[in-house]
MMTF fields as JSON, N, C-alpha, C and O atoms, coordinates in Angstrom:
{
  "mmtfVersion": "1.0.0",
  "mmtfProducer": "UNKNOWN",
  "numBonds": 427,
  "numAtoms": 428,
  "numGroups": 107,
  "numChains": 1,
  "numModels": 1,
  "chainsPerModel": [1],
  "groupsPerChain": [107],
  "chainIdList": ["A"],
  "bondAtomList": [4, 2, 8, 6, 12, 10, 16, 14, 20, 18, 24, 22, 28, 26, 32, 30, 36, 34, 40, 38, 44, 42, 48, 46, 52, 50, 56, 54, 60, 58, 64, 62, 68, 66, 72, 70, 76, 74, 80, 78, 84, 82, 88, 86, 92, 90, 96, 94, 100, 98, 104, 102, 108, 106, 112, 110, 116, 114, 120, 118, 124, 122, 128, 126, 132, 130, 136, 134, 140, 138, 144, 142, 148, 146, 152, 150, 156, 154, 160, 158, 164, 162, 168, 166, 172, 170, 176, 174, 180, 178, 184, 182, 188, 186, 192, 190, 196, 194, 200, 198, 204, 202, 208, 206, 212, 210, 216, 214, 220, 218, 224, 222, 228, 226, 232, 230, 236, 234, 240, 238, 244, 242, 248, 246, 252, 250, 256, 254, 260, 258, 264, 262, 268, 266, 272, 270, 276, 274, 280, 278, 284, 282, 288, 286, 292, 290, 296, 294, 300, 298, 304, 302, 308, 306, 312, 310, 316, 314, 320, 318, 324, 322, 328, 326, 332, 330, 336, 334, 340, 338, 344, 342, 348, 346, 352, 350, 356, 354, 360, 358, 364, 362, 368, 366, 372, 370, 376, 374, 380, 378, 384, 382, 388, 386, 392, 390, 396, 394, 400, 398, 404, 402, 408, 406, 412, 410, 416, 414, 420, 418, 424, 422],
  "bondOrderList": [1, 1, 1, 1, 1, 1, 1, 1, 1, 1, 1, 1, 1, 1, 1, 1, 1, 1, 1, 1, 1, 1, 1, 1, 1, 1, 1, 1, 1, 1, 1, 1, 1, 1, 1, 1, 1, 1, 1, 1, 1, 1, 1, 1, 1, 1, 1, 1, 1, 1, 1, 1, 1, 1, 1, 1, 1, 1, 1, 1, 1, 1, 1, 1, 1, 1, 1, 1, 1, 1, 1, 1, 1, 1, 1, 1, 1, 1, 1, 1, 1, 1, 1, 1, 1, 1, 1, 1, 1, 1, 1, 1, 1, 1, 1, 1, 1, 1, 1, 1, 1, 1, 1, 1, 1, 1],
  "groupList": [{"groupName": "MET", "atomNameList": ["N", "CA", "C", "O"], "elementList": ["N", "C", "C", "O"], "formalChargeList": [0, 0, 0, 0], "bondAtomList": [1, 0, 2, 1, 3, 2], "bondOrderList": [1, 1, 2], "singleLetterCode": "M", "chemCompType": "L-PEPTIDE LINKING"}, {"groupName": "LEU", "atomNameList": ["N", "CA", "C", "O"], "elementList": ["N", "C", "C", "O"], "formalChargeList": [0, 0, 0, 0], "bondAtomList": [1, 0, 2, 1, 3, 2], "bondOrderList": [1, 1, 2], "singleLetterCode": "L", "chemCompType": "L-PEPTIDE LINKING"}, {"groupName": "TYR", "atomNameList": ["N", "CA", "C", "O"], "elementList": ["N", "C", "C", "O"], "formalChargeList": [0, 0, 0, 0], "bondAtomList": [1, 0, 2, 1, 3, 2], "bondOrderList": [1, 1, 2], "singleLetterCode": "Y", "chemCompType": "L-PEPTIDE LINKING"}, {"groupName": "SER", "atomNameList": ["N", "CA", "C", "O"], "elementList": ["N", "C", "C", "O"], "formalChargeList": [0, 0, 0, 0], "bondAtomList": [1, 0, 2, 1, 3, 2], "bondOrderList": [1, 1, 2], "singleLetterCode": "S", "chemCompType": "L-PEPTIDE LINKING"}, {"groupName": "LYS", "atomNameList": ["N", "CA", "C", "O"], "elementList": ["N", "C", "C", "O"], "formalChargeList": [0, 0, 0, 0], "bondAtomList": [1, 0, 2, 1, 3, 2], "bondOrderList": [1, 1, 2], "singleLetterCode": "K", "chemCompType": "L-PEPTIDE LINKING"}, {"groupName": "ALA", "atomNameList": ["N", "CA", "C", "O"], "elementList": ["N", "C", "C", "O"], "formalChargeList": [0, 0, 0, 0], "bondAtomList": [1, 0, 2, 1, 3, 2], "bondOrderList": [1, 1, 2], "singleLetterCode": "A", "chemCompType": "L-PEPTIDE LINKING"}, {"groupName": "ASN", "atomNameList": ["N", "CA", "C", "O"], "elementList": ["N", "C", "C", "O"], "formalChargeList": [0, 0, 0, 0], "bondAtomList": [1, 0, 2, 1, 3, 2], "bondOrderList": [1, 1, 2], "singleLetterCode": "N", "chemCompType": "L-PEPTIDE LINKING"}, {"groupName": "VAL", "atomNameList": ["N", "CA", "C", "O"], "elementList": ["N", "C", "C", "O"], "formalChargeList": [0, 0, 0, 0], "bondAtomList": [1, 0, 2, 1, 3, 2], "bondOrderList": [1, 1, 2], "singleLetterCode": "V", "chemCompType": "L-PEPTIDE LINKING"}, {"groupName": "ASP", "atomNameList": ["N", "CA", "C", "O"], "elementList": ["N", "C", "C", "O"], "formalChargeList": [0, 0, 0, 0], "bondAtomList": [1, 0, 2, 1, 3, 2], "bondOrderList": [1, 1, 2], "singleLetterCode": "D", "chemCompType": "L-PEPTIDE LINKING"}, {"groupName": "GLN", "atomNameList": ["N", "CA", "C", "O"], "elementList": ["N", "C", "C", "O"], "formalChargeList": [0, 0, 0, 0], "bondAtomList": [1, 0, 2, 1, 3, 2], "bondOrderList": [1, 1, 2], "singleLetterCode": "Q", "chemCompType": "L-PEPTIDE LINKING"}, {"groupName": "GLU", "atomNameList": ["N", "CA", "C", "O"], "elementList": ["N", "C", "C", "O"], "formalChargeList": [0, 0, 0, 0], "bondAtomList": [1, 0, 2, 1, 3, 2], "bondOrderList": [1, 1, 2], "singleLetterCode": "E", "chemCompType": "L-PEPTIDE LINKING"}, {"groupName": "GLY", "atomNameList": ["N", "CA", "C", "O"], "elementList": ["N", "C", "C", "O"], "formalChargeList": [0, 0, 0, 0], "bondAtomList": [1, 0, 2, 1, 3, 2], "bondOrderList": [1, 1, 2], "singleLetterCode": "G", "chemCompType": "PEPTIDE LINKING"}, {"groupName": "ARG", "atomNameList": ["N", "CA", "C", "O"], "elementList": ["N", "C", "C", "O"], "formalChargeList": [0, 0, 0, 0], "bondAtomList": [1, 0, 2, 1, 3, 2], "bondOrderList": [1, 1, 2], "singleLetterCode": "R", "chemCompType": "L-PEPTIDE LINKING"}, {"groupName": "THR", "atomNameList": ["N", "CA", "C", "O"], "elementList": ["N", "C", "C", "O"], "formalChargeList": [0, 0, 0, 0], "bondAtomList": [1, 0, 2, 1, 3, 2], "bondOrderList": [1, 1, 2], "singleLetterCode": "T", "chemCompType": "L-PEPTIDE LINKING"}, {"groupName": "PHE", "atomNameList": ["N", "CA", "C", "O"], "elementList": ["N", "C", "C", "O"], "formalChargeList": [0, 0, 0, 0], "bondAtomList": [1, 0, 2, 1, 3, 2], "bondOrderList": [1, 1, 2], "singleLetterCode": "F", "chemCompType": "L-PEPTIDE LINKING"}, {"groupName": "PRO", "atomNameList": ["N", "CA", "C", "O"], "elementList": ["N", "C", "C", "O"], "formalChargeList": [0, 0, 0, 0], "bondAtomList": [1, 0, 2, 1, 3, 2], "bondOrderList": [1, 1, 2], "singleLetterCode": "P", "chemCompType": "L-PEPTIDE LINKING"}, {"groupName": "TRP", "atomNameList": ["N", "CA", "C", "O"], "elementList": ["N", "C", "C", "O"], "formalChargeList": [0, 0, 0, 0], "bondAtomList": [1, 0, 2, 1, 3, 2], "bondOrderList": [1, 1, 2], "singleLetterCode": "W", "chemCompType": "L-PEPTIDE LINKING"}, {"groupName": "HIS", "atomNameList": ["N", "CA", "C", "O"], "elementList": ["N", "C", "C", "O"], "formalChargeList": [0, 0, 0, 0], "bondAtomList": [1, 0, 2, 1, 3, 2], "bondOrderList": [1, 1, 2], "singleLetterCode": "H", "chemCompType": "L-PEPTIDE LINKING"}],
  "groupTypeList": [0, 1, 2, 3, 3, 4, 4, 5, 3, 6, 7, 3, 8, 9, 10, 1, 7, 3, 3, 10, 11, 6, 12, 7, 7, 2, 13, 8, 3, 11, 14, 3, 15, 9, 13, 1, 13, 7, 4, 7, 11, 13, 13, 7, 13, 14, 12, 6, 10, 3, 10, 6, 9, 0, 16, 7, 11, 3, 8, 15, 17, 15, 1, 17, 13, 17, 17, 15, 8, 14, 8, 9, 1, 11, 8, 10, 12, 13, 2, 3, 14, 13, 14, 13, 4, 13, 11, 6, 2, 17, 2, 17, 6, 17, 1, 8, 15, 3, 17, 7, 11, 13, 7, 0, 7, 5, 9],
  "groupIdList": [1, 2, 3, 4, 5, 6, 7, 8, 9, 10, 11, 12, 13, 14, 15, 16, 17, 18, 19, 20, 21, 22, 23, 24, 25, 26, 27, 28, 29, 30, 31, 32, 33, 34, 35, 36, 37, 38, 39, 40, 41, 42, 43, 44, 45, 46, 47, 48, 49, 50, 51, 52, 53, 54, 55, 56, 57, 58, 59, 60, 61, 62, 63, 64, 65, 66, 67, 68, 69, 70, 71, 72, 73, 74, 75, 76, 77, 78, 79, 80, 81, 82, 83, 84, 85, 86, 87, 88, 89, 90, 91, 92, 93, 94, 95, 96, 97, 98, 99, 100, 101, 102, 103, 104, 105, 106, 107],
  "secStructList": [7, 7, 7, 7, 7, 7, 7, 7, 7, 7, 6, 6, 7, 3, 3, 3, 7, 7, 1, 1, 1, 7, 3, 3, 3, 3, 3, 6, 6, 3, 3, 3, 1, 1, 3, 3, 3, 3, 3, 6, 6, 3, 3, 3, 3, 3, 3, 3, 7, 1, 1, 1, 7, 7, 7, 3, 3, 3, 1, 1, 6, 6, 6, 7, 7, 1, 1, 6, 6, 1, 5, 7, 7, 1, 7, 7, 1, 3, 3, 3, 3, 3, 3, 7, 1, 7, 3, 3, 3, 3, 3, 3, 3, 6, 6, 3, 3, 3, 3, 3, 3, 3, 3, 3, 3, 3, 7],
  "xCoordList": [53.007, 52.089, 52.178, 53.191, 51.085, 51.055, 50.892, 50.418, 51.299, 50.986, 50.871, 51.76, 49.805, 49.609, 49.365, 48.518, 50.093, 49.947, 48.863, 48.602, 48.224, 47.19, 45.871, 45.559, 45.097, 43.801, 42.712, 42.831, 41.658, 40.528, 39.78, 39.69, 39.242, 38.478, 37.012, 36.642, 36.177, 34.747, 34.093, 33.5, 34.208, 33.712, 32.229, 31.788, 31.443, 30.01, 29.637, 28.457, 30.607, 30.371, 29.512, 29.959, 28.27, 27.359, 26.708, 26.419, 26.481, 25.891, 24.948, 25.284, 23.756, 22.803, 22.865, 22.725, 23.073, 23.285, 22.38, 21.792, 22.276, 21.497, 22.326, 23.466, 21.747, 22.428, 23.509, 24.211, 23.669, 24.704, 25.737, 25.403, 26.979, 28.024, 28.413, 28.908, 28.208, 28.552, 30.044, 30.639, 30.65, 32.08, 32.482, 31.841, 33.559, 34.207, 35.626, 36.313, 36.062, 37.399, 38.305, 37.932, 39.501, 40.494, 41.582, 42.211, 41.802, 42.861, 43.788, 43.605, 44.772, 45.683, 44.951, 45.472, 43.75, 42.952, 42.017, 41.454, 41.844, 40.96, 39.902, 40.05, 38.826, 37.748, 36.708, 36.399, 36.173, 35.127, 34.137, 34.542, 32.848, 32.28, 32.613, 32.893, 32.578, 32.865, 31.68, 31.859, 30.471, 29.278, 28.53, 28.221, 28.246, 27.559, 26.364, 26.518, 25.175, 23.974, 23.541, 23.355, 23.381, 23.026, 21.947, 21.634, 21.393, 20.408, 21.096, 22.183, 20.446, 20.947, 21.167, 20.351, 22.267, 22.589, 23.468, 23.848, 23.794, 24.613, 26.086, 26.567, 26.789, 28.242, 28.862, 28.545, 29.742, 30.461, 31.91, 32.513, 32.462, 33.866, 34.652, 34.297, 35.722, 36.645, 37.815, 38.468, 38.076, 39.127, 40.213, 39.939, 41.447, 42.584, 43.132, 43.679, 42.979, 43.533, 44.627, 44.975, 45.167, 46.249, 47.591, 47.658, 48.642, 49.999, 50.388, 51.434, 49.551, 49.84, 48.951, 48.081, 49.176, 48.327, 47.142, 47.179, 46.105, 44.878, 44.555, 44.67, 44.152, 43.694, 42.404, 42.443, 41.272, 39.973, 39.721, 39.742, 39.482, 39.198, 38.045, 37.912, 37.201, 36.093, 36.638, 37.73, 35.862, 36.256, 36.111, 35.44, 36.689, 37.663, 39.066, 39.381, 39.892, 41.292, 42.029, 41.752, 42.919, 43.421, 42.787, 43.248, 41.748, 41.227, 40.228, 40.151, 39.46, 38.477, 37.405, 37.036, 36.911, 35.994, 34.511, 33.687, 34.138, 32.709, 32.106, 30.991, 32.81, 32.372, 33.606, 34.143, 34.059, 35.325, 35.352, 36.429, 34.191, 34.184, 34.374, 34.673, 34.204, 34.396, 35.818, 36.025, 36.785, 38.198, 38.994, 39.07, 39.579, 40.357, 41.595, 42.298, 41.854, 43.078, 43.898, 43.356, 45.176, 46.023, 46.126, 45.554, 46.86, 47.109, 46.651, 47.299, 45.537, 45.005, 44.584, 44.366, 44.466, 44.037, 42.529, 42.036, 41.788, 40.347, 39.96, 40.613, 38.892, 38.345, 36.831, 36.293, 36.145, 34.681, 34.101, 34.652, 32.975, 32.305, 30.805, 30.301, 30.085, 28.627, 28.031, 28.305, 27.212, 26.597, 25.266, 24.311, 25.211, 24.043, 23.152, 22.115, 23.539, 22.754, 22.645, 23.546, 21.522, 21.36, 22.296, 22.728, 22.598, 23.431, 24.395, 24.456, 25.144, 26.166, 27.526, 27.911, 28.237, 29.549, 30.607, 30.898, 31.178, 32.232, 33.557, 33.843, 34.356, 35.625, 36.716, 36.451, 37.925, 39.081, 40.156, 40.075, 41.15, 42.341, 43.236, 43.746, 43.418, 44.205, 45.604, 46.201, 46.12, 47.477, 47.53, 48.617, 46.395, 46.257, 44.859, 43.946, 44.682, 43.348, 42.656, 41.5, 43.333, 42.652, 41.748, 40.9, 41.916, 41.059, 39.92, 40.131, 38.709, 37.561, 36.375, 36.346, 35.395, 34.159, 33.1, 33.363, 31.89, 30.767, 29.927, 29.627, 29.55, 28.547, 27.305, 27.328, 26.207, 24.928, 24.073, 23.758, 23.696, 22.959, 21.524, 21.273, 20.587, 19.164, 18.406, 18.915, 17.174, 16.313, 16.021, 15.308],
  "yCoordList": [-55.081, -54.088, -54.053, -54.438, -53.577, -53.604, -52.234, -51.304, -52.13, -50.954, -51.384, -52.062, -51.01, -51.311, -50.001, -49.216, -49.747, -48.487, -48.537, -47.526, -49.683, -49.819, -49.251, -49.342, -48.663, -48.083, -49.14, -50.09, -48.968, -49.893, -49.698, -48.581, -50.79, -50.713, -50.99, -51.354, -50.814, -51.088, -50.298, -50.876, -48.983, -48.128, -48.353, -48.222, -48.69, -48.872, -50.316, -50.666, -51.15, -52.561, -52.691, -52.336, -53.202, -53.343, -54.714, -55.247, -55.273, -56.604, -56.667, -56.212, -57.239, -57.5, -58.987, -59.808, -59.336, -60.734, -61.152, -60.314, -62.45, -62.983, -62.959, -62.494, -63.468, -63.373, -64.427, -64.386, -65.377, -66.389, -66.259, -65.902, -66.546, -66.552, -65.185, -65.064, -64.153, -62.796, -62.59, -62.847, -62.118, -61.874, -60.751, -60.486, -60.107, -59.099, -59.593, -59.953, -59.609, -60.088, -58.888, -57.938, -58.935, -57.886, -58.429, -59.444, -57.74, -58.112, -56.918, -55.889, -57.051, -55.938, -54.729, -53.615, -54.941, -53.857, -53.195, -52.139, -53.794, -53.229, -54.219, -55.427, -53.697, -54.527, -54.843, -54.001, -56.064, -56.462, -57.362, -58.366, -57.031, -55.835, -54.602, -54.704, -53.454, -52.231, -51.804, -51.134, -52.179, -51.902, -53.204, -53.919, -53.5, -54.728, -54.348, -53.602, -54.845, -54.557, -55.818, -56.87, -55.703, -56.853, -56.44, -55.258, -57.417, -57.162, -57.101, -57.65, -56.423, -56.362, -57.785, -58.673, -57.993, -59.304, -60.149, -61.261, -59.632, -60.364, -60.252, -59.179, -61.359, -61.361, -61.333, -62.164, -60.376, -60.252, -60.621, -60.176, -61.437, -61.826, -61.134, -61.202, -60.468, -59.827, -60.789, -61.163, -61.186, -62.166, -61.526, -60.962, -61.62, -61.055, -62.077, -63.107, -61.782, -62.629, -61.907, -62.299, -60.852, -60.101, -60.617, -61.477, -60.086, -60.413, -59.579, -59.809, -58.615, -57.679, -57.953, -58.822, -57.207, -57.331, -56.382, -55.409, -56.669, -55.891, -55.511, -56.333, -54.263, -53.791, -53.014, -51.855, -53.648, -53.017, -52.048, -52.434, -50.777, -49.766, -48.889, -48.587, -48.473, -47.58, -46.195, -45.824, -45.441, -44.071, -43.199, -43.62, -42.027, -41.506, -42.014, -42.383, -42.022, -42.408, -41.214, -40.103, -41.326, -42.544, -42.843, -43.739, -42.112, -42.215, -43.346, -43.887, -43.715, -44.808, -44.524, -45.417, -43.301, -42.897, -43.063, -43.028, -43.241, -43.368, -44.623, -44.577, -45.728, -46.989, -47.65, -48.601, -47.162, -47.645, -49.137, -49.73, -49.757, -51.201, -52.003, -53.196, -51.365, -52.001, -51.681, -50.83, -52.371, -52.095, -53.366, -53.864, -53.877, -55.117, -54.91, -53.909, -55.856, -55.842, -57.052, -58.148, -56.87, -57.979, -58.038, -57.212, -59.021, -59.11, -60.447, -61.003, -60.953, -62.208, -62.062, -60.945, -63.176, -63.175, -62.982, -62.642, -63.197, -62.953, -62.141, -62.208, -61.38, -60.583, -60.636, -60.352, -60.989, -61.052, -60.058, -59.835, -59.464, -58.49, -58.673, -58.806, -58.681, -58.79, -57.397, -56.688, -57.012, -55.689, -55.745, -56.37, -55.087, -55.169, -53.935, -53.897, -52.925, -51.698, -51.309, -51.574, -50.673, -50.191, -49.015, -48.345, -48.777, -47.648, -48.007, -49.15, -47.01, -47.192, -47.195, -46.223, -48.28, -48.462, -48.29, -49.218, -47.084, -46.813, -47.258, -46.971, -47.957, -48.488, -48.354, -48.004, -48.634, -48.56, -49.508, -50.01, -49.743, -50.449, -49.388, -48.506, -49.474, -48.476, -48.329, -47.255, -49.387, -49.368, -48.86, -48.592, -48.724, -48.092, -47.489, -48.106, -46.284, -45.706, -45.386, -44.961, -45.58, -45.404, -46.595, -46.509, -47.695, -48.876, -48.762, -48.875, -48.538, -48.235, -49.137, -49.812, -49.133, -49.867, -49.423, -48.633, -49.945, -49.618, -50.86, -51.604, -51.08, -52.087, -51.313, -50.549, -51.526, -50.879, -51.886, -52.96, -51.523, -52.443, -51.946, -50.821, -52.813, -52.469, -53.432, -54.492, -53.046, -53.92, -55.106, -56.004],
  "zCoordList": [-275.756, -276.261, -277.781, -278.364, -278.429, -279.876, -280.456, -279.804, -281.705, -282.482, -283.922, -284.437, -284.577, -285.987, -286.694, -286.268, -287.772, -288.486, -289.547, -290.199, -289.738, -290.756, -290.253, -289.066, -291.165, -290.837, -290.946, -291.72, -290.169, -290.235, -291.547, -292.058, -292.091, -293.327, -293.043, -291.927, -294.069, -293.97, -292.836, -291.925, -292.906, -291.834, -291.569, -290.428, -292.6, -292.393, -292.09, -292.124, -291.8, -291.521, -290.265, -289.174, -290.408, -289.269, -289.31, -290.382, -288.146, -288.068, -286.878, -285.784, -287.096, -286.02, -285.729, -286.636, -284.473, -284.127, -282.986, -282.303, -282.789, -281.683, -280.417, -280.42, -279.318, -278.032, -277.83, -276.82, -278.763, -278.604, -279.712, -280.842, -279.39, -280.393, -280.894, -282.014, -280.108, -280.522, -280.405, -279.359, -281.498, -281.428, -282.36, -283.377, -281.978, -282.79, -282.999, -282.043, -284.244, -284.572, -284.798, -285.487, -284.213, -284.429, -285.344, -285.042, -286.479, -287.414, -287.586, -286.937, -288.449, -288.708, -289.296, -289.259, -289.839, -290.42, -289.414, -289.703, -288.242, -287.229, -286.787, -286.973, -286.195, -285.651, -286.727, -287.57, -286.69, -287.618, -286.896, -286.31, -286.923, -287.532, -286.695, -285.501, -287.333, -286.584, -285.737, -284.72, -286.14, -285.352, -285.142, -286.094, -283.896, -283.525, -282.664, -281.697, -282.995, -282.223, -281.492, -282.104, -280.166, -279.332, -278.338, -278.2, -277.659, -276.607, -275.245, -275.062, -274.288, -272.911, -272.407, -272.653, -271.707, -271.157, -272.057, -271.69, -273.235, -274.195, -273.835, -273.471, -273.938, -273.785, -275.173, -276.024, -275.391, -276.658, -276.402, -275.426, -277.286, -277.19, -278.291, -279.468, -277.89, -278.817, -278.994, -278.021, -280.233, -280.505, -281.356, -282.416, -280.88, -281.593, -282.585, -282.191, -283.876, -284.927, -285.697, -286.811, -285.1, -285.737, -285.243, -284.364, -285.813, -285.377, -284.163, -283.556, -283.814, -282.731, -281.531, -281.575, -280.461, -279.285, -279.394, -280.148, -278.644, -278.647, -277.205, -276.296, -277.008, -275.708, -275.957, -276.37, -275.707, -275.92, -274.776, -273.607, -275.123, -274.116, -274.555, -275.741, -273.607, -273.955, -274.28, -273.849, -275.042, -275.357, -274.121, -273.179, -274.065, -275.015, -274.71, -273.578, -275.734, -275.57, -274.986, -275.439, -274.047, -273.421, -272.056, -271.349, -271.683, -270.315, -270.092, -268.989, -271.124, -271.035, -269.981, -269.218, -269.935, -268.87, -269.201, -268.287, -270.474, -270.806, -270.193, -269.673, -270.242, -269.637, -269.016, -269.584, -267.864, -267.302, -266.999, -266.944, -266.801, -266.543, -267.829, -267.77, -268.989, -270.29, -270.753, -271.618, -270.167, -270.433, -270.194, -269.071, -271.247, -271.167, -270.313, -270.45, -269.438, -268.646, -269.052, -269.199, -269.232, -269.659, -271.169, -271.88, -271.645, -273.084, -273.663, -274.55, -273.158, -273.653, -275.11, -275.581, -275.829, -277.224, -277.348, -278.423, -276.253, -276.269, -275.038, -273.996, -275.182, -274.087, -274.216, -275.286, -273.154, -273.174, -272.184, -271.106, -272.571, -271.718, -271.871, -272.987, -270.743, -270.76, -270.619, -269.651, -271.594, -271.625, -270.879, -271.343, -269.719, -268.835, -268.888, -268.226, -269.664, -269.78, -271.246, -272.043, -271.59, -272.956, -273.198, -272.26, -274.456, -274.828, -275.939, -276.394, -276.362, -277.379, -276.7, -276.05, -276.855, -276.242, -277.328, -278.083, -277.393, -278.362, -277.75, -276.588, -278.541, -278.039, -279.095, -280.245, -278.687, -279.581, -279.069, -277.948, -279.894, -279.434, -278.797, -279.487, -277.518, -276.794, -277.384, -277.306, -277.965, -278.499, -279.934, -280.446, -280.587, -281.905, -281.974, -282.523, -281.42, -281.29, -282.611, -282.605, -283.749, -285.032, -285.339, -286.227, -284.626, -284.777, -283.769, -282.561, -284.282, -283.43, -283.752, -284.781, -282.844, -283.065, -282.079, -281.172, -282.273, -281.409, -281.176, -282.111, -279.927, -279.595, -279.178, -278.213, -279.927, -279.641, -278.881, -279.393, -277.643, -276.776, -276.646, -276.211, -277.035, -277.016, -276.113, -275.748, -275.756, -274.955, -275.77, -275.321]
}
């Protein structure tokens, strides 16, 4: 399990991407981009490039009840999830809930 005491930077970091090659990178500073906008049916890959472990979980911490199916299991260096419904998917690193992000899913 991981814990990083560093705060996420670039709070307004937002990126609009196409349906291929979508990824969010996790570093010691947090998730980048912090806001990602994709279309329904897009698979987003979360890649851990930090020295610590990453556990992507939907809000709220620690229950992950807003989108319980959007919750990484295990401690792999990558986690992929296909967004099949529109909405805003707020997430955090369960092991350092100060590191947060949002995937905005549109038609």
